[in-house]
N, C-alpha and C positions, 0 to 999 in steps of 0.2 A: 884671551881667545875671542870674545865677543867683539872687540875692537877689530881684530884682524878679519873677522867674518864680515863685519859691516864695511870695512875698507875693500874687501874682496868683491862684495856685492856692487858697491859703487863703481869699482873698476870695470866690472862686467856690464853694468848699465851704461857706462860711458863709451864702452867699445860698440855696444849695440846702437847708441845713439849715433855714433860716428859712422857706423856702416849705413844706417838708415839715411843720414845726411848725404853720404856719398851717392847712394842710390838715387835720391831726389835729384841731386845735382846733375847726375848722368842723364836723368829723364828729362828734366826741364831745360837743360842746356842753356841757349842764349835766351830763353825767356826769363831767366832769373831775375834781371834788374827790374823788370815790370811787376813780377810777382811779389818781390820785396816791397815794392810800392803799393801793394794791394791791387795791382791792375792785372787783368787776365789776358790782355792781348798785347803782342808785340808787333811792330811793323819795322822792318829793316830794308834799306835801300842804300845805293851808293851815296845818296845825299844825307844819310844819318839814320837815327832810330827814334821811334816814338812808342810809348806805352799808354794804352787806354783800357778802360773797362769795356765789357762786352756790349753795353748799351751805346756807348759812345762810337765804338767801332762799327756797329751796325749803322748808325746814322751817318757816320762819315762814308760808308760804302754806298749808301743810298744816294747822298749828294753827289758823289763821284759818278755813280751809274746814271743818273738823270743828265748829268753833263755830257757823259760819253754817248748816251742815247741821242741826245739832241745835236751831236757833233760839235760842240763848242771847243774852242781852243783850250788846251790844258792849262793855260795861264788863268783862264776863267774858273776852272776848278780849284786851283790854288787860292785865288781870291775868295771864292765861296767857303772853302774849308777854314781859312784864316778868319773870315767873318763869323762863322758859326762857332769856332773855338773861342773867340772873344765875347760874342753875345750870349752864348748859353753853355759853353764848354761841351758842345755837342750833345747837350740834353734837351729833350722836347719839353720846353718849360710850359707849365700851366698858368704861370703869371710872371709879370715882369714889370718893368717901368710903365706906369699907367696902364694902358690896355694892350701892351706888347706881349706876345706869346710866340712859342715854338722855338725852332733852332736858331732863327735869325731875328727873334723879337720883333717881329712884323706886327704892325698895329692895324687892327680892322678899321678903326676910325680914319685911317689915312689911305684908305682904298687898296690895301694889300689882299683883301678878301675877308670872308667871315671867319669867326673865332675857330670854327671846325676846320676850315680850309688851311689857315695858317699853321695849324698844329698837325697837318699832314705833311711829313717830311718830304714827300715827292712834290707836292703842290708848292711848298714853301721854297724848295730849291728851284724849281721851275720859275717861279716868280722873280726869285733873285737873279737868275741867269737873264731872264728877259730885261730886267732893269739894268743890269751891268752892260749888256751888249749895245744898249741905247747911249751909253756914255761915250762921247767922242773922244778917241785918243786913250781909251782906258788901257790898252795893251802896253803902252808906253810909260804908264804911271807905275809908281811903287805900289806894292800890294795895299798899303793902308790908304793911299790916296784914292785908288779905284774903289776900295770897299767904301770909303766915306762918301764918295759921290752917289752911292746907293743908299747907304744907311743914314747919312746926316747926323752922326753921333756928336755928343758933347765932348767926346774924347777922340778927335780924329786921328790921332797917332797910335791908338791903342791896338789897331789891328796888326801893326808891323811886327810886333813881338811874336805873332804866331806864323810869321811867313816861312820860317825854316821847317817847322812841324808840318805845316800844310803842304810844303814841297815833298817832304818825305811820304806822306799819305798819298799825294797825287802820283808820284812815281810808282809806288806800290799798286794802287787801285787802278792805274791806267794800264797796268800789265807789263811795266818796264823791268820788273825784277821777279825772278821765278822764286816762288816759295817764300814771298816777303811778308805775308800776313799769317800770323799763327795765334791761336787762342787756347787757353786752358779752360775747360769748362768744369763747373762744380754744381753740385745739386742736381735737381731734376730737369730734364729738358722741357722746353715750352709745350711740346706735343710729341706724339710717338705714332709709329706705324703708318697706316694709309691716310690718317687725318694729317700727320706731319707732312707726308709726300704731297698731298693735295695743297696744303697751305703753302708749302715751299714753292710749288709750280706757280700759284696765283701771285705770290709775293714777287717772284722774279719777272713774271710778265708785267707787273705794275712798274717795276724799276726800269725794266730793259725795253719794254714795248716791243716793236717790230724788229729791233736788233737782236732778239733772242730767238733761237730755234731749238725747241725741245725735240730731241731725237728719239726720245723714249720715256715712258713713265710706268711706274709699278708701284705697288704697295710698299716697297722697300726704298724707293728713292726716284731720282730722275737721272737722265742722261741729256746732256746739252752738246750741240754741234759747236765745234771751235774751228772756224775758218782760218785761223792763224795762230801762232803760238802767243802772240800778245793778247788776242781776243780771249784764249783759253785761260790765260792767268787773270785776266779781268774777272771772268766768271768764277774762277777757283777762288780768288781772294774774296769776292762778294760772299760766296758760300760759307767760307770760314768766319767771315765778319759776322754773319747772320746765324751761325750755327746754333748758338745758345737759344734764341727765340724760336727757331724753326726746327729744332730737334734733329740737327745733322750730326752724324756720328763719324762719318768717313767722307773725305773729298779725295779724288784721284784725278790727275791730269799727266800725260805723258808718262814718264817713269818716276814720278813723285806721288807720295800719298801722305795726307794729313789725317790724323786721328784725334779725337776730342780729349784724350787722356794726357795731353801736355807734351808729348814727344816731339812735336813739331813736324815739319815735312821730312819724310824718309824716303829713300830711293827704294823702288820696287822693280822686279823684273817685268817686263812686258807681258810675259806669259802668265805672271802671277797677279795681273790686276792693273797693268799700266793702261791709261785710257786711250792712248794714241790721239786721234783727232776728236775725241769726245771727253768732256768733263763730266765725271760721275760723281753723284752725291748719294750716300746712303744715310737714311734716318734711322733713329733708335726703334728697335722692335718694340711691339706693345708690351707693357708691363705684365 
């Protein structure tokens, strides 16, 4: 009898585990491959898929935003992202080869700026774009050749292996795919309430500059003007990419809504929260 009881308990536990796994699968959906790899963000476009952690995703979004703000060709964003993937894996390095620092391992001793400056993702991305645009014929070069003309690496072919991933990220962050960036947040948000809303607005202004029009602010979040569908998805994807550090709980644009619990982008009725020509971001309430 004891053996039967034990077997019965094990069967019940197995059923519970199976139901739990089913629920998780239904909730995370297409994010599962990235989550199994320990990555919290998934990027999907017609050109492919990429999985990153939240820090990498935020840095990628900032690099793209700086390029979009400056109006550089999207090919430049692809080259910049491939370079940062190779040099730092999209992590803001505090040390590197000799005195190289930041996302692009730029060296203060080689005129890239001060140590503090090159560790500012916005500054570093801007310096990279400035250098790339000065390279004659860079648009017609392979990604690795264009990157090498800027970086002058000891491994000139290394950037090419990131070309496909960089293209996927660019397609998503440049707004060519709807609901292409989704992240599952865990742990406590970086900030909450009015502080989070204020910091979010400040960060967006730094990344987007004059390209950004804040239509409304409140202690619960921000509303952003979206002059076009593509511009709306650029901003919406940036918000999701920075959600973890900026305390963003919900992002809405058009008839789609993203929530930080891992369900990805869901369709919503316009009357039930669709943002229309506004991108809406809600931050976590104070604890």
